[in-house]
C-alpha positions, 0 to 999 in steps of 0.5 A: 546489490545488497539485502534480500531480493524478496520484496517486503510484500513478498515476506508477508505473502502467507499472512495475505492468503490467509486473509484472502480465504477468510474474506473470500468465505465471508463475502457469499454470506454478506451478499445474501444478508444484504439482499435479504435484509435490504440494507444499504449499510449492509450492501455497502459492506458487501461491496467493500467486501467484494472489493477486498476480495479482489484487491487482496487477490490483486495484491497476492498476484502482484507479490508473485509477479515481483519474484519473476526473473529480470529480463532483457525487457524488464531489467529490474524485474517486476518489482513495480507490480506491487505498487501498481496493485496498491494504486489499483486498490486505492482508486477502487476504494475511492470509487466505491466510497463515492458510489455509497455516498451517492446511494445513501444521498438517494435513500435520504428521500425515501428510506426503506424498512430494513430487517434489523436483526438479521443485519446486526447478526451478519455485520457482527460476524463480518466485524469478527472476521475483519478484526482477525484479518487486521491483525494478521496484516497490520505488521506487513502494512507498515513495510510495504505499500501493497500490503498497506493497501490490503490492510486498508481494504480490510480496515474499511470493511471493519469500519463499515461493519462497526457502522452497519452494527450501530445502524442496526441497533438504532433501527431495531430499538428505535425504527429510525430507518434514516440511521442506515444512509446516515452511517453509510455516508459516514463510512464513505466520508471516513474511508476517503482521506485515508485511501487518498494517502494510499494513492498519493504514496503509490503515485510518488513511488511510480513518479520515483520520488525519494522514499520518505525514510531515506535522507539523500543529504546524509548519504551524500555526507557519509560517501564524502566522508570516505578518504579519497572522494572529492566530490559526489554528484548525480545522486539519486534514490528511488524505490523499486517498490516498498522496502526495496530502494536503489541508489545512483551516483557519480563520485569524483575521486583523486587520481591514482587510488586503488579503484576497487577498494575505493569503490568498496568503501563508497558503496558500504558508506551508502548502504551501511546505515541507510535503507539502500538494497541496490547501488550503482556507482560511477567513479571519476576523476576531476578532468572527467567530471568537468565534462558532465552536466551535474544534477 
């Protein structure tokens, strides 16, 4: 195994905890504000903030799980907990977005009067908190699907806050209360495709697809370039979690070569210029290889 055993998500644990405290402290105020004002857009923001708190807590829990030691029943440890957390966050966000669209449709028929001033104040505070949270999580979101899920949670709330502010200004200046359900529907439609991408990426990891930033054929060429290597087959690359990739391969070598030295060279070829953290390489001669089914 090469590289740091800590996942990309674990390296951003402190930032995630800070954002969780920020969003949790604001959640109570926003729920109260949504009830007092009667605004669907503000309640939509509060609902997203509630899922944020749960989603961020789940992401933080998953990060802690990845550091648990491997066992006889979990030989790779708990790295996949982060991916399951990202998958859960994506599913919850899709559900919330669909529910907001449903509620918005109902309010088009009979838009209620909304306390626009209070709605504007609460949403403005929420926007500031969400911007801070996004800035804290931005770097980690590029390294870990779990952190990306947490980032999308905060991003969705920031967009919702902006929408609420726009709706509040429209209603405050014109008295046109249709702005509330229209803005809410727009927010739901904006969030859905981005959350779908997160869901697709998480499923891709769970299905052990090749990581997007790894070129299997380039790795194969690098291994074949090692003197004494005649063929490479059954080459597989997959992600245990975001930023932590594993490789396994069967390598056909010339008979009589120094086994350990050659293995070290092949391992270096597979990892030196590629994002591979864990390797399992089987060396074999052509005679042994003939009896195998190759992939």
